[in-house]
C-alpha positions as CSV (number, residue, x, y, z in Angstrom):
1,M,172.8,-1.6,199.7
2,R,175.1,-3.4,197.2
3,N,173.4,-6.7,198.1
4,L,170.0,-5.2,197.5
5,A,171.2,-3.8,194.1
6,L,172.4,-7.3,193.3
7,V,169.0,-8.8,194.2
8,G,167.3,-6.2,191.9
9,T,169.7,-7.2,189.1
10,M,169.1,-10.9,189.5
11,L,165.3,-10.4,189.7
12,R,165.4,-9.4,186.0
13,Y,162.0,-7.8,186.3
14,R,161.1,-8.1,182.6
15,V,161.2,-11.8,182.8
16,A,160.0,-12.0,186.4
17,S,156.9,-10.0,185.4
18,L,155.7,-13.1,183.5
19,L,155.1,-14.8,186.9
20,L,152.8,-12.2,188.4
21,P,149.8,-12.7,186.0
22,F,149.7,-16.4,186.9
23,F,150.0,-15.6,190.6
24,L,147.0,-13.2,190.3
25,L,145.0,-15.4,187.9
26,A,144.2,-18.1,190.6
27,P,142.6,-15.8,193.1
28,A,140.9,-13.8,190.4
29,I,139.3,-16.9,188.9
30,H,137.9,-17.6,192.3
31,A,136.8,-14.0,192.9
32,R,139.2,-13.5,195.8
33,L,140.9,-10.3,194.7
34,G,138.2,-8.1,195.9
35,E,139.9,-7.3,199.2
36,F,143.5,-6.7,200.2
37,R,145.3,-9.5,202.0
38,W,148.8,-9.4,203.4
39,T,149.2,-12.9,202.2
40,Y,149.3,-11.6,198.7
41,V,152.3,-9.4,199.5
42,L,154.0,-12.3,201.2
43,G,153.2,-14.5,198.2
44,V,154.8,-12.0,195.7
45,L,157.8,-11.7,198.0
46,A,158.2,-15.5,198.1
47,L,157.7,-15.8,194.4
48,C,160.3,-13.1,193.5
49,A,162.8,-14.6,196.0
50,S,162.4,-18.0,194.5
51,Y,163.0,-16.6,191.1
52,V,166.2,-14.8,192.3
53,V,167.5,-18.2,193.5
54,A,166.8,-19.6,190.0
55,T,168.7,-16.9,188.2
56,C,171.6,-17.0,190.6
57,L,172.1,-20.8,190.2
58,N,171.6,-20.6,186.5
59,D,174.2,-17.8,186.1
60,V,176.8,-19.7,188.2
61,F,176.5,-23.0,186.4
62,D,176.0,-21.5,182.9
63,L,178.7,-18.8,183.2
64,E,180.7,-19.9,180.2
65,V,177.6,-20.2,178.0
66,D,176.5,-16.7,179.1
67,R,179.9,-15.2,178.1
68,I,179.0,-16.1,174.6
69,N,175.3,-15.5,174.6
70,H,175.2,-12.4,176.7
71,P,178.7,-10.8,176.5
72,A,177.5,-7.3,177.3
73,A,174.3,-7.9,179.3
74,Q,174.2,-5.7,182.4
75,D,171.9,-8.2,184.1
76,R,174.6,-10.9,184.0
77,P,176.9,-9.7,186.9
78,L,179.2,-12.7,186.6
79,V,179.8,-11.9,182.9
80,T,180.4,-8.2,183.6
81,G,182.6,-8.9,186.7
82,A,180.2,-7.1,189.1
83,A,179.8,-10.2,191.2
84,T,181.6,-13.6,191.8
85,P,180.1,-17.1,191.8
86,R,180.6,-17.3,195.6
87,Q,178.6,-14.0,196.1
88,L,175.7,-15.3,193.9
89,L,175.6,-18.7,195.7
90,M,175.5,-16.9,199.1
91,L,172.8,-14.6,197.8
92,A,170.8,-17.6,196.6
93,A,171.0,-19.2,200.1
94,V,169.8,-16.0,201.9
95,V,167.0,-15.3,199.4
96,A,165.9,-19.0,199.6
97,A,165.5,-18.6,203.3
98,V,163.5,-15.4,202.8
99,A,161.2,-17.3,200.4
100,L,160.6,-20.0,202.9
101,V,159.9,-17.6,205.8
102,A,157.4,-15.7,203.6
103,A,155.7,-18.9,202.6
104,A,155.5,-20.1,206.1
105,M,153.6,-17.0,207.1
106,I,151.0,-17.9,204.4
107,G,150.6,-21.5,205.3
108,P,151.7,-25.1,204.7
109,V,150.5,-25.2,201.1
110,A,152.6,-22.2,200.2
111,V,155.6,-23.8,201.9
112,A,155.1,-26.9,199.8
113,V,155.0,-24.8,196.6
114,I,158.2,-22.9,197.5
115,V,160.0,-26.0,198.5
116,A,159.0,-27.5,195.1
117,S,160.1,-24.3,193.4
118,L,163.5,-24.3,195.1
119,A,164.0,-28.0,194.3
120,L,163.2,-27.4,190.6
121,N,165.7,-24.5,190.6
122,L,168.4,-26.8,191.8
123,A,167.5,-29.6,189.4
124,Y,167.3,-27.3,186.5
125,S,170.8,-25.7,186.8
126,V,173.0,-27.7,189.1
127,P,174.9,-30.8,188.1
128,P,174.5,-33.7,187.9
129,V,170.8,-33.4,187.1
130,R,171.0,-30.1,185.0
131,L,167.6,-30.4,183.5
132,C,168.4,-27.3,181.4
133,A,170.6,-29.5,179.3
134,R,167.9,-32.2,178.7
135,P,166.0,-31.4,175.5
136,I,162.6,-32.8,176.5
137,A,162.6,-32.0,180.2
138,A,163.9,-28.4,180.1
139,P,160.9,-26.7,178.4
140,V,158.4,-28.7,180.5
141,V,160.1,-27.8,183.7
142,L,160.1,-24.1,182.7
143,G,156.4,-24.3,181.9
144,I,155.7,-25.7,185.4
145,A,158.0,-23.1,187.0
146,Y,156.5,-20.1,185.2
147,V,152.9,-21.1,185.3
148,A,151.9,-23.9,187.8
149,L,154.0,-22.8,190.8
150,P,153.0,-19.1,190.7
151,Y,149.4,-20.1,190.1
152,L,149.3,-22.5,193.1
153,L,151.1,-19.9,195.3
154,G,148.5,-17.3,194.4
155,L,145.8,-19.7,195.2
156,A,147.4,-20.6,198.6
157,A,147.8,-16.8,199.3
158,S,144.1,-16.4,198.7
159,G,143.2,-19.1,201.2
160,G,141.9,-21.4,198.5
161,A,142.6,-25.0,197.5
162,P,142.9,-26.3,193.9
163,D,140.0,-28.0,192.3
164,T,139.5,-29.7,188.9
165,Y,138.9,-26.4,187.2
166,D,142.2,-25.1,188.4
167,A,143.8,-28.3,187.1
168,R,142.3,-27.6,183.6
169,V,143.5,-24.0,183.7
170,L,147.0,-25.1,184.6
171,A,147.1,-27.8,182.0
172,C,146.3,-25.3,179.1
173,F,148.8,-22.7,180.2
174,V,151.6,-25.1,181.1
175,V,151.3,-26.6,177.6
176,L,151.3,-23.1,176.0
177,F,154.3,-21.9,178.1
178,T,156.2,-25.1,177.3
179,G,155.9,-24.1,173.7
180,R,157.1,-20.6,174.5
181,M,160.1,-21.9,176.3
182,L,161.1,-24.0,173.3
183,L,161.7,-20.7,171.5
184,K,164.1,-19.6,174.1
185,D,166.7,-21.9,172.6
186,F,167.0,-19.8,169.5
187,R,168.4,-16.9,171.5
188,D,171.0,-19.0,173.2
189,R,172.0,-21.6,170.6
190,R,175.5,-20.2,169.8
191,G,176.7,-20.6,173.4
192,D,174.7,-23.8,173.9
193,A,176.3,-25.3,170.8
194,A,179.8,-24.2,171.9
195,F,179.6,-26.1,175.2
196,G,177.6,-29.1,174.0
197,K,174.4,-28.1,175.8
198,H,171.7,-30.5,174.5
199,T,168.7,-28.2,174.0
200,F,165.6,-29.2,172.0
201,L,166.7,-27.0,169.1
202,L,170.2,-28.3,168.9
203,T,169.1,-31.9,169.3
204,F,166.2,-32.0,166.9
205,G,166.6,-29.0,164.6
206,K,164.7,-25.9,163.7
207,D,161.8,-27.5,161.8
208,A,161.1,-30.1,164.6
209,T,161.3,-27.4,167.2
210,L,158.7,-25.2,165.4
211,A,156.5,-28.2,164.9
212,A,156.6,-29.0,168.6
213,V,155.8,-25.3,169.4
214,L,152.9,-25.5,166.9
215,V,151.6,-28.6,168.6
216,C,151.8,-26.9,172.0
217,V,149.8,-23.9,170.6
218,I,147.1,-26.0,169.1
219,V,146.7,-28.3,172.1
220,G,147.0,-25.4,174.6
221,D,144.4,-23.4,172.7
222,A,142.0,-26.4,172.6
223,L,142.4,-26.8,176.3
224,L,141.9,-23.1,176.9
225,I,138.6,-23.0,175.0
226,T,137.2,-25.5,177.6
227,V,138.0,-23.2,180.5
228,L,137.3,-19.7,179.1
229,P,134.3,-17.9,180.4
230,V,131.5,-18.1,177.8
231,H,131.6,-14.7,176.2
232,P,131.8,-14.3,172.4
233,L,134.1,-11.3,172.4
234,L,136.5,-12.9,174.8
235,I,136.7,-16.1,172.8
236,A,137.1,-14.2,169.5
237,A,139.8,-12.0,170.9
238,T,141.7,-14.9,172.4
239,E,141.5,-16.9,169.1
240,S,142.7,-13.8,167.2
241,Y,145.9,-13.7,169.4
242,F,146.6,-17.4,168.5
243,V,146.3,-16.5,164.8
244,A,149.0,-13.8,165.3
245,I,151.2,-16.3,167.2
246,V,150.9,-18.8,164.3
247,V,151.8,-16.1,161.8
248,Q,154.9,-15.3,163.8
249,L,155.9,-19.0,163.9
250,Y,155.7,-19.0,160.1
251,G,157.8,-15.9,160.0
252,L,160.3,-17.5,162.3
253,R,160.5,-20.5,160.0
254,Q,161.3,-18.2,157.1
255,A,163.8,-16.1,159.0
256,V,167.4,-16.4,157.8
257,D,169.2,-14.3,160.4
258,T,169.3,-14.2,164.2
259,D,167.8,-10.7,164.5
260,T,164.8,-11.6,162.3
261,E,164.2,-14.7,164.4
262,R,164.3,-12.8,167.6
263,F,161.9,-10.2,166.2
264,A,159.3,-12.9,165.2
265,I,159.7,-14.6,168.6
266,A,159.2,-11.3,170.5
267,L,156.1,-10.4,168.5
268,G,154.6,-13.8,169.1
269,A,155.4,-13.6,172.8
270,R,153.6,-10.3,173.1
271,M,150.5,-11.9,171.8
272,G,151.0,-14.8,174.2
273,N,151.0,-12.2,177.0
274,A,147.8,-10.8,175.5
275,V,146.1,-14.2,176.1
276,V,146.9,-14.2,179.8
277,L,146.3,-10.5,180.5
278,T,142.9,-10.5,178.6
279,L,141.7,-13.5,180.6
280,L,143.0,-12.0,183.9
281,G,141.3,-8.6,183.3
282,F,138.0,-10.3,182.3
283,V,137.8,-12.5,185.4
284,L,138.7,-9.5,187.6
285,L,135.8,-7.6,186.1
286,A,133.5,-10.6,186.4
287,G,134.5,-11.0,190.1
288,A,133.7,-7.3,190.7
289,G,130.2,-7.8,189.4
290,A,130.6,-6.2,186.0
291,G,128.0,-6.9,183.4
292,A,128.3,-8.4,179.9
293,V,128.5,-5.0,178.3
294,E,131.4,-3.8,180.5
295,E,133.2,-7.1,180.0
296,G,132.8,-6.8,176.3
297,A,134.0,-3.2,176.2
298,F,137.1,-4.2,178.2
299,V,137.9,-7.0,175.8
300,I,137.5,-4.8,172.7
301,V,139.7,-2.0,174.2
302,L,142.5,-4.4,175.3
303,A,142.4,-6.5,172.2
304,G,142.5,-3.3,170.1
305,M,145.6,-2.1,172.0
306,F,147.4,-5.4,171.5
307,W,146.5,-5.6,167.8
308,F,147.4,-2.0,167.1
309,A,150.9,-2.5,168.6
310,F,151.3,-5.8,166.8
311,L,150.3,-4.4,163.4
312,Y,152.3,-1.2,163.9
313,V,155.5,-3.0,164.8
314,S,154.9,-5.7,162.1
315,S,154.6,-3.0,159.4
316,R,158.0,-1.5,160.4
317,P,160.3,-4.5,160.8
318,Q,163.5,-2.6,159.8
319,A,162.9,0.2,162.3
320,A,162.0,-2.3,165.0
321,L,165.2,-4.3,164.3
322,A,167.3,-1.2,164.3
323,A,165.8,-0.3,167.7
324,Y,166.4,-3.8,168.9
325,R,170.1,-3.7,167.9
326,G,170.5,-0.3,169.5
């Protein structure tokens, strides 16, 4: 039971939940989510297991950095003393085996994806490669890990094979997620600086980082427009989310303290989630045979919910920051 609890802790469901929409997006785009398949369950299991391997390895090899960046985080068992490095490494080995077995039950393509995922986990955190300390490589690797690998695993679980349209979908979201991962450095810069970790932010500075993020947003948006289903409300809603993201990038540039920076990043990230979830919901409806009216109604309702939350929180920054600190 203790080991299962540790697996749950290392899964870090709030971050791991970012993987699931991309896993579902591939079969949804190809209208393959209309019926239940056990391979989807196996795919989610393999995906979550691979992510647990990533967090275990990163916690072991970034322990001293985490002591500064996350001194009281309950999801950092090495920092709190709830686990030892040896326990996490053993857990990583067992869970990696689970991921491979689950992938093997899906098929060879899934095995290839999980092997690539596990290899990236090692390269990202473990010396001597440690891509997490390489300013250019780190955000790109994370974009691939959070977008391309879940998407390809979801496609394999559906029995499909990637085509040129899938490649275009992956290109836009990998670019967008690379920009999102550049913002992660703001949260961790104190510990990263203390131990000489060469992140993009510490290497090139705040303005260059925000400029790189803006380029990712513009390029990713331009690529996304070429793959979005042709529906005026979907396009309008998606573009409105990008407007909100750019506004938060401006707010991040003006921020003078860590809390305000994190607040701007969190709001922008929520609107980034809106891009993926709105597209996912739309293609699910289209795959189920919904008409243009039903699709439009869905987009209006979902966009209204995201924008209401965005404007509500934006209008009460002090209360939101107080809740964040608490």
